[in-house]
N, C-alpha and C positions, 0 to 999 in steps of 0.2 A: 376640665378643658386643659390645654396647653396651649399658649401664645409664646414660641421662642424662636429667637433666629440668632444664628452663631457667622458671624462674618469674620474674614481675614481680608485684608486691602491697603490700598495706599488714599491718603488724602488727598482729592482733587483741588484744594484751594486751603489757605490758611483759615480757621474756625473765626467764626464772629460772636461775639457774645453779647446780651443784652440782660435788661431786670424787666421782669414782670411788673405791675403798678405795685402790686405787694412786697416788692425786694426779692422777689427769688431769682436767680442767676440762671440764666438758659443760655446754651450754646448751640450753634447748629453747622454743620460742615457737611461736603459730599464725600461719600468713600466710593473708590473703583475695584469692582472685584473684577478679576479675568480669568475665563476658564477655557484652557487651551487643550486640543485635542487632534489628531491625524484622523483625515478622513480615509474612507475606503480605499481610496486612489493615489493615497501618500502625501497628499497635500497637508501641510500644517496651516490649521485654522485656530482662532483665536475670537473671543466675544467679551467685552467688557459691559458690564452691568453699572449703574450708580446707584447709589443709595443715599437718602437725605439722612443722617445721623442728629438726633436730639440728644444732649446731655443735661443733667438738671442738677440745681444746686451745686455741690461742693464737687462733683462730677465736671459740670460745667467750668469751674472755675480752674480746675486741674487741667482739663483738656485745653482751655485757653490759655493758659500758661505755657505748656510744654508742645502740644502738637502745631505742626506747622505744614505747609503743602508738601507731600511727598512722603510724609511720615507713614510708617507701615504698623498697623495696631489689628487686634484683635478685640472684636465686639462680642459681648450678646446682650441680648434684649428683646424689646416685644413690637411687633408689628402694629401701627395705628396709621387707619384710614381717616382720613378727613374731607369736609367738602364746607365750601363757604362761598357765597356770591361776591365777585369780583367787582370792582368799580363801574365795568362795562355793563353789568348787571347778569352776566353769565355765571351758571355755575361753575366752580373748578373743583379739582381733585387733587388730592396728595397722598402719598404714601412713608412714613416716617418709621423710622427704627429707632424708639426710645432705649436708649442707652441703660443697660442695670448693672454691667462691669466693663471695664475695657483693661488691655494691658499694651503697652508699648512693644513693638515688635522690630523697631530700626536699631541700626547699631547705634551707641552714642556718639562717633565720628560723623554721622549723617543729621544730627541736632534734630532726633525725634525722639527724644527719651531713652529708656532703657530700663524704667521700673514697671513696675506692677502696679495697676489701679484698679480700684474697687469703689471708689468715690470718697478714700477719707485719707488720702497721704498729706504729706506737708509740700507748701510749694518750695521754692529755690531762687537760682539766678535770674530766671526769666521772667519772674514773677511780675505780674500786673496787677496793682491794687485795686480796689473798688474803688477807692477816692480819685485814683488817676483817671478812671473811665468816665466820672459822672462832671456834671460842669460846674464850674466855681458858683459859691453861694449856695451849694446844698452841704448842710454838715455831716458830720461822719454818723454813719449808722444808717444814714438815711438811704432808701432805694430810686434808682432812676427811674421814674415811670417812664414808659413808653407809649408815645401818642399812636394807638393802632388804627385812629380813624383816618390815618393818611396812606394808610399801607393797602396796597393789593390784596397782600395774605393775610391767612387766617391769623387769629386770636390764640396764644400756645397758653395753655395754662396744665401746671403740674402735677402727674399723677401723686396720688397717695400712698407713699410707701410704706405705712404701716410704723412709721416713727423712727426709721433707721436712720440713728445719729447723725452723721455728716452726711449725709446724701445717699444715693442709691448703694449698696454694696457694702454698707458700714460693716454687717456682720457675715457678709458673703465670701471672705477671702479678699485679700487686696487692699482692703480699708486696713488703715494702721501700719502697712506695710514700708512708710516712711514715702514711697511714691516718687519721691525727686527722679531726678536724669540720672542720677549716679547711682542708685538703687537697682537690685535685681538684676536680671539676666539681659544682655544684649544681642543674644544669637535667636534666630527665626526658624532654628532646625526642627524638625518633628519630634523629637523628642521634649523640646523645651514649652511644646503647646500644651494647655490643659484638657486635652480630650484625647 
């Protein structure tokens, strides 16, 4: 069976990174994809769909460091359907795309990166360290637990990726490519796309 999603779109907001109680990085962000067509009467039309992206481990850290609202990216991942009971007692539903690999497609001048990522690249100029995001008093190497009891949303847990080194995509292309915003390609022309 296959569960694979490929999307190219623009981020609707800056990424939000947190850590699970066990210290695993997770970044969430929304991605807009727009379909454009001309109807039978010649009217130009478009439809925008919004997708919830979830990055894990090193991919989460890289996404948080380099992606910004408006960044154009390519992602491939898996659909994940979730349900949970909200604070109001009602059953809630969500559909997420758990990202396995992603690539920056925004030109470098737009600040959206320009390198290729598979989850194992190195940080750079806009790097936010793990220690900067933790409250003072926590030692180095300790994860920032997140109080899930105060949230109306579901609790995320990482998917076992079979021990792939630095997170998703460690050996699937892109990992170890450097991944910083000054590496790779900066064009979004069709010949640059990986399919």
